[in-house]
PyMOL Python script that loads the backbone (N, CA, C, O; Angstrom):
from pymol import cmd

cmd.read_pdbstr("""\
ATOM      1  N   MET A   1       4.374   3.876  30.232  1.00  0.00           N
ATOM      2  CA  MET A   1       3.359   2.933  30.251  1.00  0.00           C
ATOM      3  C   MET A   1       2.646   2.551  29.017  1.00  0.00           C
ATOM      4  O   MET A   1       2.058   3.446  28.410  1.00  0.00           O
ATOM      5  N   THR A   2       2.616   1.316  28.552  1.00  0.00           N
ATOM      6  CA  THR A   2       1.985   0.517  27.397  1.00  0.00           C
ATOM      7  C   THR A   2       0.623   0.304  27.550  1.00  0.00           C
ATOM      8  O   THR A   2       0.153  -0.025  28.639  1.00  0.00           O
ATOM      9  N   ALA A   3      -0.093   0.471  26.497  1.00  0.00           N
ATOM     10  CA  ALA A   3      -1.369  -0.091  26.965  1.00  0.00           C
ATOM     11  C   ALA A   3      -1.575  -1.669  26.422  1.00  0.00           C
ATOM     12  O   ALA A   3      -0.924  -2.001  25.431  1.00  0.00           O
ATOM     13  N   GLN A   4      -2.297  -2.456  26.932  1.00  0.00           N
ATOM     14  CA  GLN A   4      -2.251  -3.886  26.642  1.00  0.00           C
ATOM     15  C   GLN A   4      -3.762  -4.280  26.486  1.00  0.00           C
ATOM     16  O   GLN A   4      -4.671  -3.931  27.240  1.00  0.00           O
ATOM     17  N   PRO A   5      -3.862  -5.046  25.407  1.00  0.00           N
ATOM     18  CA  PRO A   5      -4.762  -5.519  24.600  1.00  0.00           C
ATOM     19  C   PRO A   5      -5.754  -6.050  25.878  1.00  0.00           C
ATOM     20  O   PRO A   5      -5.312  -6.497  26.937  1.00  0.00           O
ATOM     21  N   VAL A   6      -6.961  -5.923  25.595  1.00  0.00           N
ATOM     22  CA  VAL A   6      -7.869  -6.173  26.323  1.00  0.00           C
ATOM     23  C   VAL A   6      -8.277  -7.985  25.969  1.00  0.00           C
ATOM     24  O   VAL A   6      -8.610  -8.732  26.889  1.00  0.00           O
ATOM     25  N   GLU A   7      -8.185  -8.414  24.672  1.00  0.00           N
ATOM     26  CA  GLU A   7      -8.363  -9.699  24.356  1.00  0.00           C
ATOM     27  C   GLU A   7      -7.283  -9.886  23.251  1.00  0.00           C
ATOM     28  O   GLU A   7      -7.152  -9.178  22.252  1.00  0.00           O
ATOM     29  N   SER A   8      -6.379 -11.184  23.680  1.00  0.00           N
ATOM     30  CA  SER A   8      -5.740 -11.356  22.755  1.00  0.00           C
ATOM     31  C   SER A   8      -5.967 -11.804  21.268  1.00  0.00           C
ATOM     32  O   SER A   8      -6.880 -12.609  21.081  1.00  0.00           O
ATOM     33  N   ALA A   9      -5.321 -11.421  20.314  1.00  0.00           N
ATOM     34  CA  ALA A   9      -5.892 -12.245  18.881  1.00  0.00           C
ATOM     35  C   ALA A   9      -5.720 -13.561  18.715  1.00  0.00           C
ATOM     36  O   ALA A   9      -4.598 -13.961  19.027  1.00  0.00           O
ATOM     37  N   PRO A  10      -6.666 -14.560  18.222  1.00  0.00           N
ATOM     38  CA  PRO A  10      -6.583 -15.640  18.194  1.00  0.00           C
ATOM     39  C   PRO A  10      -5.012 -16.391  17.432  1.00  0.00           C
ATOM     40  O   PRO A  10      -4.453 -15.919  16.443  1.00  0.00           O
ATOM     41  N   ARG A  11      -4.724 -17.164  17.910  1.00  0.00           N
ATOM     42  CA  ARG A  11      -3.396 -17.677  17.193  1.00  0.00           C
ATOM     43  C   ARG A  11      -3.993 -18.786  16.319  1.00  0.00           C
ATOM     44  O   ARG A  11      -4.560 -19.768  16.799  1.00  0.00           O
ATOM     45  N   TYR A  12      -3.790 -18.516  14.667  1.00  0.00           N
ATOM     46  CA  TYR A  12      -4.120 -19.673  13.881  1.00  0.00           C
ATOM     47  C   TYR A  12      -3.469 -20.750  13.645  1.00  0.00           C
ATOM     48  O   TYR A  12      -2.259 -20.539  13.725  1.00  0.00           O
ATOM     49  N   PRO A  13      -3.743 -21.880  13.372  1.00  0.00           N
ATOM     50  CA  PRO A  13      -3.044 -22.903  13.419  1.00  0.00           C
ATOM     51  C   PRO A  13      -1.963 -22.891  12.135  1.00  0.00           C
ATOM     52  O   PRO A  13      -2.081 -22.149  11.161  1.00  0.00           O
ATOM     53  N   ARG A  14      -0.893 -23.860  12.334  1.00  0.00           N
ATOM     54  CA  ARG A  14      -0.110 -23.358  10.964  1.00  0.00           C
ATOM     55  C   ARG A  14      -0.815 -24.474   9.819  1.00  0.00           C
ATOM     56  O   ARG A  14      -1.378 -25.456  10.303  1.00  0.00           O
ATOM     57  N   LYS A  15      -0.785 -24.334   8.431  1.00  0.00           N
ATOM     58  CA  LYS A  15      -1.257 -25.338   7.453  1.00  0.00           C
ATOM     59  C   LYS A  15      -0.575 -26.638   7.167  1.00  0.00           C
ATOM     60  O   LYS A  15      -0.077 -27.012   6.105  1.00  0.00           O
ATOM     61  N   THR A  16      -0.655 -27.313   8.426  1.00  0.00           N
ATOM     62  CA  THR A  16       0.022 -28.525   8.378  1.00  0.00           C
ATOM     63  C   THR A  16      -0.990 -29.669   8.852  1.00  0.00           C
ATOM     64  O   THR A  16      -1.858 -29.324   9.654  1.00  0.00           O
ATOM     65  N   LEU A  17      -0.958 -30.926   8.451  1.00  0.00           N
ATOM     66  CA  LEU A  17      -2.305 -31.709   8.735  1.00  0.00           C
ATOM     67  C   LEU A  17      -2.356 -31.911  10.071  1.00  0.00           C
ATOM     68  O   LEU A  17      -3.440 -32.027  10.643  1.00  0.00           O
ATOM     69  N   ARG A  18      -1.154 -31.978  10.734  1.00  0.00           N
ATOM     70  CA  ARG A  18      -0.917 -31.911  12.529  1.00  0.00           C
ATOM     71  C   ARG A  18      -1.763 -30.880  13.353  1.00  0.00           C
ATOM     72  O   ARG A  18      -2.564 -30.995  14.280  1.00  0.00           O
ATOM     73  N   ALA A  19      -1.219 -29.744  12.582  1.00  0.00           N
ATOM     74  CA  ALA A  19      -1.800 -28.620  12.963  1.00  0.00           C
ATOM     75  C   ALA A  19      -3.164 -28.380  12.958  1.00  0.00           C
ATOM     76  O   ALA A  19      -3.797 -27.971  13.931  1.00  0.00           O
ATOM     77  N   ILE A  20      -3.622 -28.636  11.852  1.00  0.00           N
ATOM     78  CA  ILE A  20      -5.223 -28.472  11.518  1.00  0.00           C
ATOM     79  C   ILE A  20      -5.651 -29.489  12.342  1.00  0.00           C
ATOM     80  O   ILE A  20      -6.500 -29.053  13.119  1.00  0.00           O
ATOM     81  N   ARG A  21      -5.395 -30.802  12.521  1.00  0.00           N
ATOM     82  CA  ARG A  21      -6.143 -32.005  13.316  1.00  0.00           C
ATOM     83  C   ARG A  21      -6.105 -31.440  14.499  1.00  0.00           C
ATOM     84  O   ARG A  21      -7.203 -31.208  15.004  1.00  0.00           O
ATOM     85  N   GLU A  22      -4.910 -31.070  15.252  1.00  0.00           N
ATOM     86  CA  GLU A  22      -5.000 -30.488  16.683  1.00  0.00           C
ATOM     87  C   GLU A  22      -5.865 -29.768  17.181  1.00  0.00           C
ATOM     88  O   GLU A  22      -6.403 -30.018  18.259  1.00  0.00           O
ATOM     89  N   ALA A  23      -6.254 -28.249  16.087  1.00  0.00           N
ATOM     90  CA  ALA A  23      -6.843 -27.146  16.203  1.00  0.00           C
ATOM     91  C   ALA A  23      -8.562 -27.466  15.884  1.00  0.00           C
ATOM     92  O   ALA A  23      -9.381 -26.590  16.162  1.00  0.00           O
ATOM     93  N   LEU A  24      -8.975 -28.682  15.331  1.00  0.00           N
ATOM     94  CA  LEU A  24     -10.239 -28.819  15.348  1.00  0.00           C
ATOM     95  C   LEU A  24     -11.225 -29.478  16.563  1.00  0.00           C
ATOM     96  O   LEU A  24     -10.943 -30.365  17.369  1.00  0.00           O
ATOM     97  N   PRO A  25     -12.334 -28.807  16.415  1.00  0.00           N
ATOM     98  CA  PRO A  25     -13.216 -29.494  17.510  1.00  0.00           C
ATOM     99  C   PRO A  25     -13.159 -30.954  17.573  1.00  0.00           C
ATOM    100  O   PRO A  25     -12.780 -31.622  16.611  1.00  0.00           O
ATOM    101  N   ALA A  26     -13.507 -31.434  18.623  1.00  0.00           N
ATOM    102  CA  ALA A  26     -13.478 -33.205  18.763  1.00  0.00           C
ATOM    103  C   ALA A  26     -14.623 -33.799  18.096  1.00  0.00           C
ATOM    104  O   ALA A  26     -14.694 -35.027  18.034  1.00  0.00           O
ATOM    105  N   ASP A  27     -15.578 -33.022  17.561  1.00  0.00           N
ATOM    106  CA  ASP A  27     -16.738 -33.625  17.103  1.00  0.00           C
ATOM    107  C   ASP A  27     -16.384 -33.449  15.382  1.00  0.00           C
ATOM    108  O   ASP A  27     -17.232 -33.755  14.544  1.00  0.00           O
ATOM    109  N   GLN A  28     -15.474 -33.094  15.127  1.00  0.00           N
ATOM    110  CA  GLN A  28     -14.972 -32.864  13.515  1.00  0.00           C
ATOM    111  C   GLN A  28     -13.665 -33.732  13.307  1.00  0.00           C
ATOM    112  O   GLN A  28     -13.294 -33.852  12.140  1.00  0.00           O
ATOM    113  N   VAL A  29     -13.127 -34.181  14.021  1.00  0.00           N
ATOM    114  CA  VAL A  29     -11.794 -34.897  14.056  1.00  0.00           C
ATOM    115  C   VAL A  29     -11.740 -36.263  13.147  1.00  0.00           C
ATOM    116  O   VAL A  29     -10.829 -36.624  12.402  1.00  0.00           O
ATOM    117  N   VAL A  30     -12.972 -36.908  13.427  1.00  0.00           N
ATOM    118  CA  VAL A  30     -13.488 -38.193  12.549  1.00  0.00           C
ATOM    119  C   VAL A  30     -13.484 -37.754  11.177  1.00  0.00           C
ATOM    120  O   VAL A  30     -12.694 -38.109  10.302  1.00  0.00           O
ATOM    121  N   ALA A  31     -14.590 -36.824  11.061  1.00  0.00           N
ATOM    122  CA  ALA A  31     -14.681 -36.812   9.552  1.00  0.00           C
ATOM    123  C   ALA A  31     -13.251 -35.913   8.816  1.00  0.00           C
ATOM    124  O   ALA A  31     -13.169 -35.905   7.588  1.00  0.00           O
ATOM    125  N   PHE A  32     -12.501 -35.406   9.403  1.00  0.00           N
ATOM    126  CA  PHE A  32     -11.034 -34.866   9.094  1.00  0.00           C
ATOM    127  C   PHE A  32     -10.161 -36.093   8.648  1.00  0.00           C
ATOM    128  O   PHE A  32      -9.621 -36.180   7.546  1.00  0.00           O
ATOM    129  N   GLU A  33     -10.089 -37.105   9.728  1.00  0.00           N
ATOM    130  CA  GLU A  33      -9.156 -38.266   9.028  1.00  0.00           C
ATOM    131  C   GLU A  33      -9.890 -38.993   8.250  1.00  0.00           C
ATOM    132  O   GLU A  33      -9.155 -39.726   7.589  1.00  0.00           O
ATOM    133  N   ALA A  34     -11.289 -39.189   7.939  1.00  0.00           N
ATOM    134  CA  ALA A  34     -11.899 -40.028   6.956  1.00  0.00           C
ATOM    135  C   ALA A  34     -11.714 -39.569   5.490  1.00  0.00           C
ATOM    136  O   ALA A  34     -11.699 -40.263   4.474  1.00  0.00           O
ATOM    137  N   ALA A  35     -11.545 -37.927   5.661  1.00  0.00           N
ATOM    138  CA  ALA A  35     -11.307 -37.323   4.587  1.00  0.00           C
ATOM    139  C   ALA A  35      -9.925 -37.282   3.893  1.00  0.00           C
ATOM    140  O   ALA A  35      -9.723 -37.334   2.680  1.00  0.00           O
ATOM    141  N   ARG A  36      -9.046 -37.182   4.846  1.00  0.00           N
ATOM    142  CA  ARG A  36      -7.470 -37.325   4.505  1.00  0.00           C
ATOM    143  C   ARG A  36      -7.350 -38.456   4.225  1.00  0.00           C
ATOM    144  O   ARG A  36      -6.705 -38.553   3.181  1.00  0.00           O
ATOM    145  N   ASP A  37      -7.721 -39.652   4.732  1.00  0.00           N
ATOM    146  CA  ASP A  37      -7.449 -41.006   4.632  1.00  0.00           C
ATOM    147  C   ASP A  37      -7.638 -41.161   2.991  1.00  0.00           C
ATOM    148  O   ASP A  37      -6.917 -41.681   2.140  1.00  0.00           O
ATOM    149  N   GLY A  38      -8.482 -40.715   2.941  1.00  0.00           N
ATOM    150  CA  GLY A  38      -9.129 -40.992   1.013  1.00  0.00           C
ATOM    151  C   GLY A  38      -8.982 -40.039   0.171  1.00  0.00           C
ATOM    152  O   GLY A  38      -9.819 -39.751  -0.685  1.00  0.00           O
ATOM    153  N   LEU A  39      -7.680 -39.348   0.379  1.00  0.00           N
ATOM    154  CA  LEU A  39      -7.362 -37.851  -0.607  1.00  0.00           C
ATOM    155  C   LEU A  39      -6.294 -38.474  -1.452  1.00  0.00           C
ATOM    156  O   LEU A  39      -5.270 -39.032  -1.056  1.00  0.00           O
ATOM    157  N   ASP A  40      -6.687 -38.293  -2.636  1.00  0.00           N
ATOM    158  CA  ASP A  40      -5.641 -38.720  -3.723  1.00  0.00           C
ATOM    159  C   ASP A  40      -4.476 -37.415  -3.874  1.00  0.00           C
ATOM    160  O   ASP A  40      -4.630 -36.268  -4.294  1.00  0.00           O
ATOM    161  N   LEU A  41      -3.295 -38.105  -3.356  1.00  0.00           N
ATOM    162  CA  LEU A  41      -2.095 -37.270  -3.242  1.00  0.00           C
ATOM    163  C   LEU A  41      -1.403 -36.835  -4.732  1.00  0.00           C
ATOM    164  O   LEU A  41      -0.473 -36.042  -4.870  1.00  0.00           O
ATOM    165  N   ASP A  42      -2.084 -37.543  -5.765  1.00  0.00           N
ATOM    166  CA  ASP A  42      -1.463 -37.244  -7.181  1.00  0.00           C
ATOM    167  C   ASP A  42      -2.251 -36.087  -7.376  1.00  0.00           C
ATOM    168  O   ASP A  42      -1.663 -35.273  -8.088  1.00  0.00           O
ATOM    169  N   ASP A  43      -3.521 -35.668  -6.949  1.00  0.00           N
ATOM    170  CA  ASP A  43      -4.291 -34.330  -7.426  1.00  0.00           C
ATOM    171  C   ASP A  43      -3.916 -33.081  -6.453  1.00  0.00           C
ATOM    172  O   ASP A  43      -4.388 -32.874  -5.336  1.00  0.00           O
ATOM    173  N   LEU A  44      -3.203 -32.500  -6.967  1.00  0.00           N
ATOM    174  CA  LEU A  44      -2.753 -31.350  -6.197  1.00  0.00           C
ATOM    175  C   LEU A  44      -3.934 -30.239  -5.821  1.00  0.00           C
ATOM    176  O   LEU A  44      -3.893 -29.524  -4.820  1.00  0.00           O
ATOM    177  N   THR A  45      -5.104 -30.233  -6.920  1.00  0.00           N
ATOM    178  CA  THR A  45      -5.832 -29.327  -6.600  1.00  0.00           C
ATOM    179  C   THR A  45      -6.694 -29.789  -5.452  1.00  0.00           C
ATOM    180  O   THR A  45      -7.101 -28.993  -4.606  1.00  0.00           O
ATOM    181  N   LYS A  46      -6.961 -31.030  -5.424  1.00  0.00           N
ATOM    182  CA  LYS A  46      -7.726 -31.396  -4.345  1.00  0.00           C
ATOM    183  C   LYS A  46      -6.995 -31.709  -2.992  1.00  0.00           C
ATOM    184  O   LYS A  46      -7.644 -32.048  -2.003  1.00  0.00           O
ATOM    185  N   VAL A  47      -5.597 -31.584  -2.972  1.00  0.00           N
ATOM    186  CA  VAL A  47      -5.021 -31.612  -1.852  1.00  0.00           C
ATOM    187  C   VAL A  47      -5.105 -30.282  -1.303  1.00  0.00           C
ATOM    188  O   VAL A  47      -5.278 -30.144  -0.092  1.00  0.00           O
ATOM    189  N   ALA A  48      -5.002 -29.313  -2.056  1.00  0.00           N
ATOM    190  CA  ALA A  48      -4.997 -27.901  -1.352  1.00  0.00           C
ATOM    191  C   ALA A  48      -6.713 -27.428  -1.154  1.00  0.00           C
ATOM    192  O   ALA A  48      -6.996 -26.480  -0.421  1.00  0.00           O
ATOM    193  N   ALA A  49      -7.634 -28.102  -1.795  1.00  0.00           N
ATOM    194  CA  ALA A  49      -8.617 -28.077  -1.320  1.00  0.00           C
ATOM    195  C   ALA A  49      -9.206 -28.177  -0.365  1.00  0.00           C
ATOM    196  O   ALA A  49     -10.148 -27.507   0.059  1.00  0.00           O
ATOM    197  N   PHE A  50      -8.453 -29.417   0.232  1.00  0.00           N
ATOM    198  CA  PHE A  50      -8.844 -30.260   1.475  1.00  0.00           C
ATOM    199  C   PHE A  50      -7.998 -29.523   2.431  1.00  0.00           C
ATOM    200  O   PHE A  50      -8.466 -29.569   3.568  1.00  0.00           O
ATOM    201  N   ARG A  51      -6.969 -28.899   2.332  1.00  0.00           N
ATOM    202  CA  ARG A  51      -6.309 -28.185   3.153  1.00  0.00           C
ATOM    203  C   ARG A  51      -7.009 -26.916   3.726  1.00  0.00           C
ATOM    204  O   ARG A  51      -7.163 -26.550   4.891  1.00  0.00           O
ATOM    205  N   ASP A  52      -7.392 -26.348   2.513  1.00  0.00           N
ATOM    206  CA  ASP A  52      -7.969 -25.010   2.888  1.00  0.00           C
ATOM    207  C   ASP A  52      -9.318 -24.836   3.584  1.00  0.00           C
ATOM    208  O   ASP A  52      -9.657 -23.912   4.324  1.00  0.00           O
ATOM    209  N   LYS A  53     -10.271 -26.288   3.067  1.00  0.00           N
ATOM    210  CA  LYS A  53     -11.582 -26.260   3.850  1.00  0.00           C
ATOM    211  C   LYS A  53     -11.343 -26.434   4.889  1.00  0.00           C
ATOM    212  O   LYS A  53     -11.800 -25.622   5.694  1.00  0.00           O
ATOM    213  N   TRP A  54     -10.456 -27.647   5.434  1.00  0.00           N
ATOM    214  CA  TRP A  54     -10.153 -27.992   7.048  1.00  0.00           C
ATOM    215  C   TRP A  54      -9.504 -26.865   7.854  1.00  0.00           C
ATOM    216  O   TRP A  54      -9.768 -26.687   9.043  1.00  0.00           O
ATOM    217  N   TRP A  55      -8.550 -26.027   7.083  1.00  0.00           N
ATOM    218  CA  TRP A  55      -7.669 -25.135   7.925  1.00  0.00           C
ATOM    219  C   TRP A  55      -8.724 -24.187   8.075  1.00  0.00           C
ATOM    220  O   TRP A  55      -8.561 -23.604   9.147  1.00  0.00           O
ATOM    221  N   ALA A  56      -9.752 -23.769   7.459  1.00  0.00           N
ATOM    222  CA  ALA A  56     -10.625 -22.643   7.664  1.00  0.00           C
ATOM    223  C   ALA A  56     -11.921 -23.399   8.690  1.00  0.00           C
ATOM    224  O   ALA A  56     -12.655 -22.585   9.249  1.00  0.00           O
ATOM    225  N   ARG A  57     -12.149 -24.575   8.888  1.00  0.00           N
ATOM    226  CA  ARG A  57     -12.965 -24.791   9.985  1.00  0.00           C
ATOM    227  C   ARG A  57     -11.875 -24.842  11.211  1.00  0.00           C
ATOM    228  O   ARG A  57     -12.270 -24.327  12.256  1.00  0.00           O
ATOM    229  N   ALA A  58     -10.775 -25.304  11.215  1.00  0.00           N
ATOM    230  CA  ALA A  58      -9.785 -24.965  12.606  1.00  0.00           C
ATOM    231  C   ALA A  58      -9.717 -23.209  12.882  1.00  0.00           C
ATOM    232  O   ALA A  58      -9.786 -22.761  14.026  1.00  0.00           O
ATOM    233  N   VAL A  59      -9.602 -22.502  11.921  1.00  0.00           N
ATOM    234  CA  VAL A  59      -9.573 -21.198  12.356  1.00  0.00           C
ATOM    235  C   VAL A  59     -10.814 -20.731  12.912  1.00  0.00           C
ATOM    236  O   VAL A  59     -10.756 -20.188  14.015  1.00  0.00           O
ATOM    237  N   THR A  60     -11.967 -20.854  12.317  1.00  0.00           N
ATOM    238  CA  THR A  60     -13.320 -20.729  12.897  1.00  0.00           C
ATOM    239  C   THR A  60     -13.637 -21.333  14.011  1.00  0.00           C
ATOM    240  O   THR A  60     -14.670 -20.946  14.557  1.00  0.00           O
ATOM    241  N   ALA A  61     -13.013 -22.209  14.525  1.00  0.00           N
ATOM    242  CA  ALA A  61     -13.388 -22.858  15.848  1.00  0.00           C
ATOM    243  C   ALA A  61     -12.562 -22.275  16.965  1.00  0.00           C
ATOM    244  O   ALA A  61     -12.842 -22.333  18.163  1.00  0.00           O
ATOM    245  N   GLN A  62     -11.512 -21.710  16.421  1.00  0.00           N
ATOM    246  CA  GLN A  62     -10.692 -20.730  17.447  1.00  0.00           C
ATOM    247  C   GLN A  62     -11.087 -19.559  17.411  1.00  0.00           C
ATOM    248  O   GLN A  62     -11.072 -19.035  18.524  1.00  0.00           O
ATOM    249  N   ASP A  63     -11.544 -18.724  16.353  1.00  0.00           N
ATOM    250  CA  ASP A  63     -11.691 -17.445  16.744  1.00  0.00           C
ATOM    251  C   ASP A  63     -13.512 -17.296  16.593  1.00  0.00           C
ATOM    252  O   ASP A  63     -14.267 -17.355  15.623  1.00  0.00           O
ATOM    253  N   HIS A  64     -13.718 -17.090  17.993  1.00  0.00           N
ATOM    254  CA  HIS A  64     -15.220 -17.116  18.152  1.00  0.00           C
ATOM    255  C   HIS A  64     -16.171 -15.865  17.570  1.00  0.00           C
ATOM    256  O   HIS A  64     -17.395 -15.844  17.445  1.00  0.00           O
ATOM    257  N   GLN A  65     -15.291 -14.941  17.292  1.00  0.00           N
ATOM    258  CA  GLN A  65     -15.968 -13.513  16.732  1.00  0.00           C
ATOM    259  C   GLN A  65     -16.040 -13.894  15.243  1.00  0.00           C
ATOM    260  O   GLN A  65     -16.975 -13.466  14.567  1.00  0.00           O
ATOM    261  N   LEU A  66     -15.007 -14.750  14.653  1.00  0.00           N
ATOM    262  CA  LEU A  66     -15.309 -15.228  13.140  1.00  0.00           C
ATOM    263  C   LEU A  66     -16.553 -16.451  13.128  1.00  0.00           C
ATOM    264  O   LEU A  66     -17.380 -16.614  12.231  1.00  0.00           O
ATOM    265  N   ASP A  67     -16.471 -16.941  13.910  1.00  0.00           N
ATOM    266  CA  ASP A  67     -17.492 -18.218  14.018  1.00  0.00           C
ATOM    267  C   ASP A  67     -18.770 -17.614  14.315  1.00  0.00           C
ATOM    268  O   ASP A  67     -19.743 -18.063  13.710  1.00  0.00           O
ATOM    269  N   SER A  68     -18.956 -16.566  15.235  1.00  0.00           N
ATOM    270  CA  SER A  68     -20.255 -15.968  14.991  1.00  0.00           C
ATOM    271  C   SER A  68     -20.627 -14.863  14.241  1.00  0.00           C
ATOM    272  O   SER A  68     -21.716 -14.290  14.230  1.00  0.00           O
ATOM    273  N   ASP A  69     -19.578 -14.610  13.591  1.00  0.00           N
ATOM    274  CA  ASP A  69     -19.952 -13.750  12.128  1.00  0.00           C
ATOM    275  C   ASP A  69     -20.397 -14.585  10.662  1.00  0.00           C
ATOM    276  O   ASP A  69     -20.983 -14.193   9.654  1.00  0.00           O
ATOM    277  N   SER A  70     -19.765 -16.057  11.098  1.00  0.00           N
ATOM    278  CA  SER A  70     -20.097 -16.593  10.020  1.00  0.00           C
ATOM    279  C   SER A  70     -21.295 -17.123  10.229  1.00  0.00           C
ATOM    280  O   SER A  70     -21.944 -17.127   9.183  1.00  0.00           O
ATOM    281  N   ASP A  71     -21.982 -17.662  11.318  1.00  0.00           N
ATOM    282  CA  ASP A  71     -23.341 -17.977  11.686  1.00  0.00           C
ATOM    283  C   ASP A  71     -24.129 -16.947  11.534  1.00  0.00           C
ATOM    284  O   ASP A  71     -25.119 -17.405  10.962  1.00  0.00           O
ATOM    285  N   ALA A  72     -24.315 -15.573  11.744  1.00  0.00           N
ATOM    286  CA  ALA A  72     -25.034 -14.631  11.239  1.00  0.00           C
ATOM    287  C   ALA A  72     -25.063 -14.121   9.736  1.00  0.00           C
ATOM    288  O   ALA A  72     -25.992 -13.452   9.285  1.00  0.00           O
ATOM    289  N   GLY A  73     -23.763 -14.573   8.892  1.00  0.00           N
ATOM    290  CA  GLY A  73     -24.016 -14.314   7.910  1.00  0.00           C
ATOM    291  C   GLY A  73     -24.813 -15.350   6.873  1.00  0.00           C
ATOM    292  O   GLY A  73     -25.321 -15.057   5.791  1.00  0.00           O
ATOM    293  N   MET A  74     -24.770 -16.604   7.508  1.00  0.00           N
ATOM    294  CA  MET A  74     -25.659 -17.762   6.773  1.00  0.00           C
ATOM    295  C   MET A  74     -27.057 -17.491   7.328  1.00  0.00           C
ATOM    296  O   MET A  74     -27.957 -17.784   6.541  1.00  0.00           O
ATOM    297  N   ALA A  75     -27.474 -16.951   8.614  1.00  0.00           N
ATOM    298  CA  ALA A  75     -28.554 -16.280   8.445  1.00  0.00           C
ATOM    299  C   ALA A  75     -29.120 -15.328   7.985  1.00  0.00           C
ATOM    300  O   ALA A  75     -30.306 -15.048   8.162  1.00  0.00           O
ATOM    301  N   GLY A  76     -28.190 -14.624   7.233  1.00  0.00           N
ATOM    302  CA  GLY A  76     -28.421 -13.249   6.828  1.00  0.00           C
ATOM    303  C   GLY A  76     -28.954 -12.357   7.993  1.00  0.00           C
ATOM    304  O   GLY A  76     -30.076 -11.857   7.904  1.00  0.00           O
ATOM    305  N   ASP A  77     -28.406 -12.215   8.749  1.00  0.00           N
ATOM    306  CA  ASP A  77     -28.253 -11.486  10.201  1.00  0.00           C
ATOM    307  C   ASP A  77     -27.295 -10.405  10.234  1.00  0.00           C
ATOM    308  O   ASP A  77     -27.346  -9.543  11.112  1.00  0.00           O
ATOM    309  N   LEU A  78     -26.198 -10.409   9.081  1.00  0.00           N
ATOM    310  CA  LEU A  78     -25.092  -9.938   9.445  1.00  0.00           C
ATOM    311  C   LEU A  78     -24.986  -8.552   9.006  1.00  0.00           C
ATOM    312  O   LEU A  78     -25.430  -8.479   7.860  1.00  0.00           O
ATOM    313  N   ALA A  79     -24.611  -7.498   9.408  1.00  0.00           N
ATOM    314  CA  ALA A  79     -24.516  -5.995   9.270  1.00  0.00           C
ATOM    315  C   ALA A  79     -23.453  -5.901   8.244  1.00  0.00           C
ATOM    316  O   ALA A  79     -22.302  -5.721   8.641  1.00  0.00           O
ATOM    317  N   LEU A  80     -23.685  -5.996   7.012  1.00  0.00           N
ATOM    318  CA  LEU A  80     -22.575  -5.236   6.117  1.00  0.00           C
ATOM    319  C   LEU A  80     -22.673  -3.691   5.985  1.00  0.00           C
ATOM    320  O   LEU A  80     -23.705  -3.025   6.064  1.00  0.00           O
ATOM    321  N   ALA A  81     -21.145  -3.150   5.723  1.00  0.00           N
ATOM    322  CA  ALA A  81     -21.111  -1.690   5.418  1.00  0.00           C
ATOM    323  C   ALA A  81     -21.957  -1.679   3.893  1.00  0.00           C
ATOM    324  O   ALA A  81     -22.228  -2.616   3.142  1.00  0.00           O
ATOM    325  N   GLU A  82     -22.255  -0.149   3.778  1.00  0.00           N
ATOM    326  CA  GLU A  82     -22.981  -0.003   2.514  1.00  0.00           C
ATOM    327  C   GLU A  82     -21.837   0.114   1.146  1.00  0.00           C
ATOM    328  O   GLU A  82     -20.785   0.693   1.417  1.00  0.00           O
ATOM    329  N   PRO A  83     -21.947  -0.232   0.187  1.00  0.00           N
ATOM    330  CA  PRO A  83     -21.322   0.007  -0.662  1.00  0.00           C
ATOM    331  C   PRO A  83     -20.922   1.297  -1.452  1.00  0.00           C
ATOM    332  O   PRO A  83     -21.879   2.066  -1.542  1.00  0.00           O
ATOM    333  N   TRP A  84     -19.999   1.665  -1.934  1.00  0.00           N
ATOM    334  CA  TRP A  84     -19.657   2.995  -2.174  1.00  0.00           C
ATOM    335  C   TRP A  84     -19.310   2.849  -3.830  1.00  0.00           C
ATOM    336  O   TRP A  84     -18.794   1.857  -4.345  1.00  0.00           O
ATOM    337  N   ALA A  85     -19.689   3.988  -4.473  1.00  0.00           N
ATOM    338  CA  ALA A  85     -19.178   3.950  -6.132  1.00  0.00           C
ATOM    339  C   ALA A  85     -17.904   3.834  -6.099  1.00  0.00           C
ATOM    340  O   ALA A  85     -17.356   4.359  -5.130  1.00  0.00           O
ATOM    341  N   LEU A  86     -17.127   3.205  -7.004  1.00  0.00           N
ATOM    342  CA  LEU A  86     -15.556   3.136  -7.387  1.00  0.00           C
ATOM    343  C   LEU A  86     -15.472   4.305  -8.360  1.00  0.00           C
ATOM    344  O   LEU A  86     -14.463   4.999  -8.236  1.00  0.00           O
ATOM    345  N   ALA A  87     -16.241   4.612  -9.194  1.00  0.00           N
ATOM    346  CA  ALA A  87     -15.794   5.650 -10.646  1.00  0.00           C
ATOM    347  C   ALA A  87     -16.107   6.959  -9.915  1.00  0.00           C
ATOM    348  O   ALA A  87     -16.979   6.964  -9.047  1.00  0.00           O
ATOM    349  N   SER A  88     -15.479   7.986 -10.210  1.00  0.00           N
ATOM    350  CA  SER A  88     -16.114   9.329  -9.660  1.00  0.00           C
ATOM    351  C   SER A  88     -17.228   9.737 -10.731  1.00  0.00           C
ATOM    352  O   SER A  88     -17.263   9.399 -11.914  1.00  0.00           O
ATOM    353  N   GLY A  89     -18.170  10.583 -10.002  1.00  0.00           N
ATOM    354  CA  GLY A  89     -19.169  11.155 -10.736  1.00  0.00           C
ATOM    355  C   GLY A  89     -20.432  10.436 -10.769  1.00  0.00           C
ATOM    356  O   GLY A  89     -21.395  10.827 -11.430  1.00  0.00           O
ATOM    357  N   GLN A  90     -20.429   9.141  -9.888  1.00  0.00           N
ATOM    358  CA  GLN A  90     -21.884   8.407  -9.981  1.00  0.00           C
ATOM    359  C   GLN A  90     -22.311   8.518  -8.805  1.00  0.00           C
ATOM    360  O   GLN A  90     -23.414   8.063  -8.503  1.00  0.00           O
TER     361      GLN A  90
END
""", "prot")
cmd.dss("prot")
cmd.show_as("cartoon", "prot")
cmd.util.cbc("prot")
cmd.orient("prot")
């Protein structure tokens, strides 16, 4: 007998424009398309920043735990682990 996970892990979209667009909530698609259409493809730094920003939004929309953690972090309510000393003797 093998154990089955209670909840399957979220499947993150591929880092393609089509996959990102399909994974976005409907209320963000128009903003995504406007930003995409105005993107200067000669500036690779801006292309990478655009991809990363919108991929993160798509991932957050699909992973509800990540979404709630993000909201809690922005509100200052996220419980974080206590830091520990990295050097010995401190």
